[in-house]
C-alpha positions in Angstrom: -40.6 30.7 -46.2 -42.4 28.1 -44.1 -45.3 29.9 -42.3 -47.4 26.9 -41.0 -47.6 27.1 -37.2 -46.5 30.7 -37.0 -48.7 33.5 -35.6 -48.7 36.8 -37.5 -50.3 40.1 -36.5 -50.3 38.8 -32.9 -53.5 36.9 -33.5 -53.6 34.8 -36.7 -52.2 31.3 -36.4 -51.2 29.9 -39.8 -52.5 26.3 -40.3 -52.0 25.3 -43.9 -51.5 26.6 -47.5 -54.8 26.4 -49.4 -54.0 28.2 -52.7 -51.8 30.6 -54.6 -52.1 33.2 -57.3 -49.9 35.5 -59.4 -49.2 37.9 -56.6 -50.0 36.1 -53.3 -50.3 32.8 -51.5 -53.4 32.0 -49.5 -53.4 30.2 -46.1 -56.0 28.8 -43.8 -55.5 30.4 -40.3 -57.2 30.6 -37.0 -58.1 34.0 -35.5 -57.1 33.5 -31.9 -58.9 36.6 -30.8 -62.3 35.6 -32.1 -61.7 31.8 -32.2 -62.7 31.4 -35.9 -61.1 30.2 -39.1 -60.1 32.7 -41.7 -58.2 32.9 -45.0 -55.0 35.0 -45.1 -53.5 36.2 -48.4 -49.8 36.9 -48.1 -47.8 38.8 -50.8 -45.2 36.7 -52.5 -41.5 37.3 -51.5 -40.4 38.3 -55.0 -42.7 41.3 -54.8 -42.0 42.8 -51.4 -39.1 44.9 -52.7 -41.3 46.3 -55.5 -43.1 49.4 -54.1 -45.5 49.4 -57.0 -46.6 45.9 -56.4 -47.1 46.6 -52.7 -49.2 49.6 -53.6 -51.3 47.4 -55.8 -51.6 44.8 -53.1 -52.7 47.4 -50.6 -55.1 48.7 -53.2 -56.8 45.3 -53.1 -57.4 45.6 -49.4 -58.8 49.1 -49.6 -61.0 48.3 -52.6 -62.4 45.0 -51.3 -62.8 46.1 -47.7 -65.2 48.9 -48.8 -67.5 46.3 -50.4 -70.2 44.5 -48.4 -72.3 42.1 -50.3 -73.5 38.5 -49.9 -71.7 37.6 -53.2 -68.4 39.2 -52.4 -65.8 37.6 -50.1 -65.7 39.8 -46.9 -62.3 41.4 -45.9 -61.7 41.4 -42.1 -58.3 42.9 -41.7 -55.1 44.1 -43.5 -51.7 44.4 -42.0 -47.9 44.2 -42.3 -45.4 42.4 -40.1 -41.7 42.6 -41.0 -41.6 41.7 -44.7 -45.1 40.1 -44.7 -48.0 42.0 -46.3 -51.3 40.3 -45.6 -55.0 40.5 -46.0 -57.4 38.6 -43.7 -60.8 37.5 -45.2 -63.6 35.1 -44.6 -62.9 31.4 -45.2 -65.3 30.0 -47.8 -66.1 26.3 -47.8 -66.7 25.2 -51.4 -65.2 24.8 -54.9 -64.1 27.3 -57.5 -66.4 27.6 -60.5 -63.4 26.5 -62.6 -63.1 23.2 -60.7 -66.9 22.6 -61.2 -66.6 23.2 -64.9 -63.5 20.9 -65.2 -65.4 18.2 -63.3 -68.8 18.5 -64.9 -68.2 20.1 -68.3 -71.1 22.2 -69.7 -73.5 23.1 -66.8 -77.3 23.3 -66.9 -78.5 26.7 -68.2 -80.8 27.6 -65.3 -78.0 26.8 -62.8 -75.5 28.8 -64.9 -77.9 31.7 -65.1 -78.4 31.7 -61.4 -74.6 31.9 -60.8 -74.3 34.7 -63.5 -77.0 36.7 -61.7 -75.1 36.4 -58.4 -71.8 37.5 -60.1 -73.5 40.4 -61.8 -75.0 41.5 -58.5 -71.5 41.6 -56.9 -70.2 43.6 -59.9 -73.2 46.0 -59.6 -72.2 46.9 -56.1 -68.5 47.2 -57.0 -69.2 49.4 -60.0 -71.5 51.7 -58.1 -68.5 52.2 -55.7 -66.3 53.0 -58.7 -64.4 49.7 -58.5 -63.6 47.5 -61.5 -62.6 43.9 -60.7 -60.6 43.5 -64.0 -60.0 39.8 -63.4 -63.4 38.1 -63.5 -62.8 34.4 -64.3 -64.1 31.0 -62.9 -60.9 30.7 -60.8 -61.9 33.8 -58.8 -65.5 32.6 -58.1 -66.2 30.2 -55.2 -69.4 28.3 -55.1 -70.3 27.5 -51.5 -71.9 24.3 -50.3 -75.2 26.2 -50.2 -74.9 27.2 -53.9 -73.9 30.8 -53.2 -71.4 32.4 -55.6 -68.7 34.4 -53.9 -66.5 36.7 -56.0 -63.0 37.0 -54.6 -59.6 38.4 -55.4 -60.0 42.1 -56.1 -56.2 42.1 -56.4 -56.3 44.2 -59.5 -59.3 46.2 -58.7 -58.8 49.9 -58.6 -61.1 53.0 -58.6 -62.4 53.5 -62.1 -61.0 57.0 -62.2 -57.4 55.6 -62.0 -57.5 52.1 -63.5 -55.3 51.0 -66.4 -54.8 47.6 -67.9 -51.0 47.4 -67.7 -48.5 48.2 -65.1 -44.7 48.1 -65.3 -44.9 46.3 -68.7 -46.7 43.3 -67.2 -50.2 42.3 -68.4 -52.4 41.6 -65.5 -55.2 39.0 -65.4 -56.1 35.9 -67.3 -55.9 36.3 -71.1 -58.7 33.8 -71.8 -61.2 36.1 -70.1 -59.8 39.4 -71.3 -61.9 42.1 -72.9 -60.5 43.4 -76.3 -59.5 46.7 -74.6 -57.6 44.8 -71.9 -55.8 42.8 -74.6 -54.8 46.0 -76.3 -53.4 47.4 -73.0 -56.0 50.2 -73.1 -58.1 51.8 -70.4 -60.7 49.6 -68.8 -64.1 50.3 -67.1 -67.1 48.4 -65.8 -67.8 47.1 -69.3 -64.6 45.1 -69.3 -66.0 43.2 -66.3 -69.2 42.6 -68.3 -67.2 41.2 -71.2 -65.4 38.8 -68.9 -68.7 37.8 -67.3 -69.9 37.0 -70.8 -66.8 34.7 -71.3 -67.5 33.0 -67.9 -71.1 32.3 -69.0 -69.9 31.0 -72.3 -67.6 28.5 -70.5 -70.2 27.5 -68.0 -72.7 26.6 -70.8 -70.3 25.1 -73.3 -67.5 23.7 -71.2 -65.0 25.6 -73.3 -63.6 29.2 -73.5 -64.5 31.1 -76.7 -60.9 31.7 -77.8 -58.0 29.4 -77.3 -54.5 29.2 -78.9 -50.9 28.0 -78.1 -49.7 31.3 -76.7 -51.3 34.1 -74.6 -50.5 36.6 -77.4 -52.5 34.6 -79.9 -55.5 34.3 -77.5 -55.3 38.1 -77.0 -55.3 38.7 -80.7 -58.4 36.5 -81.1 -60.2 38.6 -78.5 -59.4 41.7 -80.5 -60.1 40.4 -84.0 -62.2 37.2 -84.1 -65.9 36.8 -83.7 -66.7 34.0 -81.2 -68.7 31.0 -82.3 -72.1 31.4 -80.8 -72.4 29.1 -77.8 -75.7 27.7 -78.9 -73.8 26.0 -81.8 -71.8 24.0 -79.2 -74.7 23.4 -76.9 -78.2 23.4 -78.6 -79.8 23.3 -75.2 -78.9 26.9 -74.5 -82.1 29.1 -74.7 -82.3 31.8 -77.4 -82.3 34.7 -74.9 -79.4 33.3 -73.0 -77.3 33.0 -76.2 -78.1 36.6 -77.1 -77.1 37.8 -73.6 -73.7 36.2 -73.9 -73.1 37.5 -77.4 -74.1 41.0 -76.3 -71.8 40.9 -73.3 -68.9 39.8 -75.5 -69.2 42.5 -78.2 -65.8 43.9 -79.3 -66.9 47.5 -78.9 -67.7 48.5 -75.3 -70.5 50.7 -76.6 -72.3 47.7 -78.0 -72.2 45.8 -74.7 -74.5 46.2 -71.7 -74.2 49.7 -70.3 -74.0 48.4 -66.8 -74.2 45.3 -64.6 -77.7 46.6 -63.6 -78.8 46.5 -67.2 -77.4 43.0 -67.7 -79.1 41.8 -64.5 -82.4 42.9 -65.9 -82.0 40.7 -69.0 -80.6 37.8 -66.9 -83.8 37.9 -64.7 -86.0 38.1 -67.8 -84.2 35.1 -69.3 -85.2 33.0 -66.3 -88.9 33.8 -66.9 -88.8 33.9 -70.7 -85.8 31.9 -71.9 -86.8 32.0 -75.6 -87.9 35.7 -75.6 -86.6 38.4 -78.0 -86.0 41.1 -75.4 -82.2 41.5 -75.7 -81.4 44.7 -77.6 -78.3 44.4 -79.7 -76.3 47.1 -81.5 -74.0 46.4 -84.3 -71.1 48.8 -84.8 -69.2 48.8 -88.1 -65.5 48.2 -87.8 -62.9 49.0 -90.5 -60.2 46.3 -90.9 -56.9 46.5 -92.8 -57.4 45.1 -96.4 -54.8 43.0 -98.0 -54.0 44.1 -101.6 -53.2 41.3 -104.2 -49.7 40.9 -105.4 -49.0 42.3 -108.9 -47.8 39.5 -111.3 -46.2 39.5 -114.8 -49.4 38.1 -116.3 -51.3 41.0 -114.8 -48.8 43.5 -116.3 -49.0 41.8 -119.7 -52.8 41.9 -119.7 -52.7 45.5 -118.7 -50.2 46.2 -121.6 -52.4 44.4 -124.2 -55.5 46.2 -123.0 -53.7 49.5 -123.3 -52.4 48.8 -126.7 -55.9 47.8 -128.0 -57.3 51.0 -126.7 -54.6 53.1 -128.3 -54.9 51.4 -131.6 -58.6 52.1 -131.8 -58.3 55.8 -130.7 -54.9 57.0 -131.8 -53.0 57.2 -135.1 -50.3 54.6 -135.4 -46.8 55.8 -135.0 -43.5 54.3 -136.1 -41.8 52.2 -133.5 -38.6 53.6 -132.0 -35.5 51.7 -131.2 -36.6 51.1 -127.6 -40.0 49.9 -128.7 -38.4 47.5 -131.2 -36.1 46.3 -128.4 -39.0 45.7 -126.0 -40.9 43.9 -128.8 -38.0 41.5 -129.2 -37.5 41.2 -125.4 -40.9 41.1 -123.8 -39.7 39.9 -120.4 -37.3 42.9 -120.1 -40.3 45.1 -120.9 -42.3 43.4 -118.1 -39.6 44.0 -115.6 -39.3 47.7 -116.5 -43.0 48.2 -116.3 -43.1 46.4 -112.9 -40.3 48.7 -111.6 -42.3 51.7 -112.8 -45.4 50.6 -111.1 -43.4 49.9 -107.9 -41.9 53.4 -108.0 -45.4 54.8 -108.4 -46.6 52.8 -105.4 -43.7 53.9 -103.2 -44.2 57.5 -104.2 -47.9 57.2 -103.3 -47.1 55.7 -99.9 -44.7 58.6 -99.0 -47.2 61.2 -100.3 -50.0 59.5 -98.2 -47.8 59.4 -95.1 -46.9 63.1 -95.5 -50.5 64.0 -95.8 -51.5 61.8 -92.8 -48.7 63.2 -90.7 -49.8 66.7 -91.6 -53.4 66.0 -90.6 -52.8 63.6 -87.7 -53.4 64.7 -84.2 -50.4 65.9 -82.2 -49.3 64.9 -78.7 -49.7 67.5 -76.0 -49.1 67.5 -72.2 -52.0 66.1 -70.2 -53.3 68.9 -67.9 -53.9 68.1 -64.2 -57.4 69.3 -63.4 -58.1 67.6 -60.1 -58.8 70.1 -57.3 -59.5 73.0 -59.7 -62.8 74.8 -59.8 -65.0 73.9 -62.7 -64.4 77.3 -64.3 -60.6 77.0 -63.9 -60.7 73.5 -65.4 -62.9 74.5 -68.4 -60.7 77.6 -69.1 -57.6 75.4 -69.2 -59.2 72.8 -71.5 -60.4 75.6 -73.8 -56.9 77.1 -73.8 -55.6 73.7 -75.0 -58.4 73.4 -77.6 -59.4 70.1 -76.0 -62.9 68.6 -76.2 -64.3 67.9 -72.9 -67.4 66.6 -71.0 -68.5 67.7 -67.5 -70.2 65.1 -65.3 -71.6 66.3 -62.0 -71.9 64.0 -59.1 -72.4 64.3 -55.3 -69.2 63.9 -53.2 -69.1 64.7 -49.5 -65.3 64.9 -49.5 -64.8 67.4 -52.3 -66.0 71.0 -52.1 -68.9 71.9 -54.4 -67.9 72.9 -58.0 -64.4 71.5 -57.7 -63.0 68.7 -59.9 -63.1 65.3 -58.2 -61.3 63.3 -61.0 -60.6 63.2 -64.7 -60.6 60.6 -67.4 -57.9 60.0 -68.7 -56.3 60.6 -65.4 -53.2 62.8 -64.9 -50.1 60.7 -64.5 -47.4 63.3 -63.9 -45.3 65.6 -66.0 -44.5 64.6 -69.6 -47.6 62.4 -69.8 -49.0 63.0 -73.3 -52.4 62.8 -74.9 -53.6 63.5 -78.5 -54.9 67.0 -79.1 -58.2 65.5 -80.4 -58.7 63.5 -77.3 -61.9 64.0 -75.2 -61.4 64.7 -71.5 -64.2 63.9 -69.0 -64.1 65.9 -65.8 -66.1 64.8 -62.7 -67.2 67.9 -60.8 -68.5 67.7 -57.2 -72.1 68.8 -56.4 -71.2 68.8 -52.7 -72.8 66.6 -50.1 -76.1 65.1 -51.1 -78.7 65.7 -48.5 -82.0 63.9 -47.9 -85.0 64.2 -45.5 -85.6 61.5 -42.8 -89.0 59.8 -43.3 -91.3 58.9 -40.5 -90.9 55.2 -39.7 -92.2 54.9 -36.1 -95.2 52.5 -36.2 -93.9 50.6 -39.2 -92.5 47.0 -39.2 -88.7 46.9 -39.3 -88.8 45.7 -42.9 -91.1 48.6 -44.0 -88.8 51.0 -42.2 -85.7 49.6 -43.8 -87.3 50.0 -47.3 -88.4 53.6 -46.5 -84.9 54.6 -45.4 -83.3 52.9 -48.4 -85.6 54.8 -50.7 -84.5 58.0 -49.0 -80.8 57.0 -49.4 -80.3 56.2 -45.7 -79.1 53.2 -43.8 -81.0 51.5 -41.0 -79.2 50.7 -37.8 -81.4 48.3 -35.9 -81.6 48.7 -32.1 -83.8 46.2 -30.2 -85.7 47.3 -27.1 -88.3 45.8 -24.8 -91.7 47.3 -24.6 -94.8 46.7 -22.6 -97.0 48.5 -25.1 -95.6 48.0 -28.6 -95.8 44.5 -30.1 -92.6 42.8 -31.3 -91.3 43.8 -34.7 -92.8 47.3 -34.7 -90.6 50.4 -34.7 -90.9 52.3 -31.4 -88.9 55.4 -32.2 -86.1 56.7 -34.5 -83.1 58.9 -34.2 -82.8 61.4 -35.8 -86.5 62.3 -35.9 -88.6 62.5 -39.0 -88.4 65.5 -41.3 -84.7 66.1 -40.2 -82.4 67.0 -43.2 -79.4 64.8 -43.1 -76.5 63.7 -45.3 -77.4 60.9 -47.7 -75.9 57.6 -46.7 -76.1 58.4 -43.0 -77.2 55.8 -40.5 -80.6 56.1 -38.7 -81.0 54.3 -35.4 -84.3 52.3 -35.6 -85.5 51.2 -32.2 -87.6 48.0 -32.7 -89.8 46.4 -30.1 -89.0 42.8 -29.1 -92.1 42.7 -26.8 -91.8 42.6 -23.1 -88.5 40.9 -23.3 -89.7 38.5 -20.6 -89.7 34.8 -21.2 -93.1 33.2 -21.6 -93.9 30.1 -19.7 -96.8 27.6 -19.7 -98.9 27.1 -16.6 -98.8 23.4 -15.3 -101.9 21.4 -14.1 -102.2 21.9 -10.3 -105.6 20.6 -9.2 -105.4 17.6 -6.9 -101.8 18.3 -5.9 -100.9 19.1 -2.3 -100.1 22.7 -1.5 -96.3 21.9 -1.5 -96.5 20.0 -4.7 -98.3 22.8 -6.5 -95.8 25.4 -5.2 -92.9 23.2 -6.5 -94.5 22.8 -10.0 -94.9 26.6 -10.3 -91.4 27.3 -9.1 -90.0 24.9 -11.6 -91.3 26.9 -14.6 -90.5 30.3 -13.0 -93.9 31.2 -11.5 -95.0 32.1 -8.0 -97.9 30.8 -5.9 -100.4 32.7 -3.8 -102.5 30.5 -1.4 -106.1 31.0 -0.3 -108.1 28.5 1.7 -111.5 27.0 1.1 -113.4 24.1 2.7 -114.8 21.2 0.7 -115.6 18.2 2.9 -115.9 16.1 -0.3 -112.2 16.5 -1.1 -109.1 15.6 0.8 -107.8 18.1 3.3 -104.7 20.2 2.0 -105.3 19.5 -1.8 -105.6 22.2 -4.5 -109.2 22.8 -5.4 -108.8 25.5 -8.0 -106.1 27.5 -9.9 -106.6 31.1 -11.1 -105.0 30.5 -14.5 -106.0 27.6 -16.8 -103.5 24.8 -17.5 -101.5 25.5 -20.7 -102.0 29.2 -20.7 -98.8 31.3 -21.1 -97.7 33.9 -18.6 -94.6 36.1 -18.2 -91.9 34.4 -16.2 -92.2 35.5 -12.5 -96.0 36.0 -12.6 -98.2 34.8 -9.7 -100.9 32.0 -9.8 -103.5 31.9 -7.1 -104.2 28.4 -5.8 -107.2 27.5 -3.6 -106.2 24.8 -1.0 -108.9 22.7 0.8 -108.8 23.3 4.5 -111.3 21.2 6.6 -111.8 22.8 10.0 -111.9 20.6 13.2 -114.7 20.9 15.8 -113.5 22.9 18.9 -115.0 24.5 22.0 -114.4 27.6 24.1 -115.8 29.2 27.3 -117.7 32.5 26.8 -118.3 34.7 29.8 -121.0 37.4 29.7 -120.8 40.5 32.0 -124.5 41.3 32.4 -123.9 44.2 34.8 -121.8 46.1 32.1 -124.1 45.2 29.2 -127.3 46.6 31.0 -125.4 49.5 32.6 -126.5 48.6 36.1 -126.3 51.1 38.9 -127.6 50.4 42.4 -130.5 52.7 43.5 -131.4 53.7 47.2 -134.7 55.1 48.2 -135.3 56.4 51.7 -132.0 54.9 52.7 -133.1 51.5 51.6 -131.6 49.8 48.5 -134.1 49.3 45.7 -134.7 45.6 44.8 -132.6 44.4 41.8 -134.5 43.7 38.5 -134.2 40.6 36.4 -132.6 40.6 33.0 -133.3 38.0 30.2 -130.0 36.9 28.6 -129.8 35.1 25.2 -126.7 34.0 23.3 -126.8 33.0 19.6 -123.9 31.2 17.9 -124.3 31.3 14.1 -128.0 30.6 13.8 -128.3 28.5 17.0 -129.4 29.8 20.4 -127.0 28.2 22.9 -128.1 30.2 26.1 -131.5 31.6 27.2 -131.8 32.5 30.9 -132.8 35.2 33.4 -130.4 36.6 35.9 -130.2 39.7 38.2 -129.1 42.8 36.4 -126.1 43.2 38.7 -124.7 39.8 37.7 -121.1 40.3 36.7 -120.5 36.9 34.9 -122.4 34.0 33.5 -120.5 31.3 31.5 -121.5 29.2 28.5 -119.4 26.7 26.5 -119.7 27.0 22.7 -118.5 24.7 19.9 -117.7 25.1 16.2 -115.1 25.1 13.5 -112.8 27.9 12.7 -114.2 31.3 13.3 -117.7 31.6 14.7 -120.0 34.6 15.2 -121.5 35.2 18.7 -124.4 37.5 19.3 -125.6 38.5 22.9 -129.2 39.8 23.4 -130.4 41.4 26.7 -134.1 41.6 27.1 -134.2 40.7 23.3 -132.1 43.8 22.5 -128.8 42.9 20.6 -126.0 44.2 22.8 -122.9 42.6 21.3 -121.7 40.8 18.1 -118.2 39.3 18.3 -116.0 36.9 16.2 -114.2 34.0 17.9 -111.5 32.0 16.2 -111.7 28.7 17.8 -108.4 27.6 16.3 -106.6 30.3 18.3 -108.8 31.0 21.4 -110.4 28.8 24.1 -112.1 31.6 26.1 -113.8 34.9 25.5 -115.3 37.6 27.8 -118.1 39.8 26.4 -118.6 43.0 28.3 
């Protein structure tokens, strides 16, 4: 089917084919909704009618989508359209590790160790989520242009509790990287991935796989039976500790390998610091192999006969030879054949007797019980009833009620599924939802808060907020509050200050500019201007004399800068009238019917510090005038008979006359 140019899922435009695998074909596509390039894995046509393969394909999406890690290819979407089953994932720019090994051969040990650490980190996360990759190989590891290793294709990954190595009679994976238990078609767990990672390291550092042969079956047998040549013999530049790590990871018996990816990561990190150190703990487990018995020959029978005769001659009295003995003495070859047949009969009889004894003592097949969902007591009673050995492992599980069985190993596979009566069953029992207490994180930096929450088994959800009081990067508040008991794994909203949230701008140089120029410069950077006037006759009129904030200082956008603008006043004049009558409070007096003579009043006017009028007039004088001069606003004081009667301000720029009453 030609898919290039088509749009699936109403948003993914197929651009070109970029790869293919055993179950699916991979295309480069464009996500029209988010306008980004993605990779789409589409199930091959020959599998779409096989329900089991479709289940396995969907299992990949469910398993991989639950994993979030820098070294794991991120799954974005999964869907079905008509007969197309597809998974949408991030598009990685780079080469597969296999391509790099083919091009460059054996790789530098430090670079290889760095890649191994990244792969182990990805496996650590997967294994903690009960997911086994089961197909770790250089073809499934992409090295980005930045040197980041990305593990992809969890197409055969399943939860540990229900994973097996074979399905529908088909062996899954790549035989050159199989663990011995995978090659046998047995159950697999996280240690199978560790073995495969050991093989990948072996190939990175030597440029070759540890086992190779003409057929996949032969390679699988070598994984089960042969001890690999130590990689250091192919590449003497491999450090001692790195060689030991690889050999430990590739032990035939899972119990002799690293117990977990976390344990292997520890040694990988140590090897970077101390490559020749003797810190790798190894455990040798004895294995019993089938022994090949030598073929019995005529010479061996004759020798046995002669030895027997010599012994009998020494210890027993001689007897007369019978006819049969005489016949055998004359025909020794016939005698040898008869003895050989006798020995063969004894051997056959021994085999049948041994088989009978073994069959009588061998374990019997019994029906596997289904324990999932039972209470712990119910499950234990059923196992005791069947005389089965068992182990109980308790673990927290928010989805399963406390004291009920979550899963079992081996898993229940339906009716008529048999197990040996000496098999050991592991049951995983729920301890219910794991709770934890929210720590106090307000006042910490975000990084400190994240660490504190992680230690408590919680996840930080960063929310940025502006704050006038709390500096950027500090936690303002949290939700839920500290000391709250909450389900482990929950998200905590962490409100982090980003400061005022207002853009900071630099104050420009304004002195010497005109008022309009200064305002324009401030406006250009997002600042406002406030103008005050001051007179400096040594500077040009209208130019900026001072600015309230120094040049180069930073202010919040929208702030105000005060600019002092030079304003030189012009000399102006005005007419000032003085109502003497009102100022002295004159009232005419009459004595004996005759008006009393009017007195004189001394009038003096002072402008600033200068006396501009000094005269005597009758007290009943209503108005005397005086012209005054000055700049801007002047202060006028009027004295009557040397007593200050009035003080007034006169703005000469606005008024040309004034009456003082």
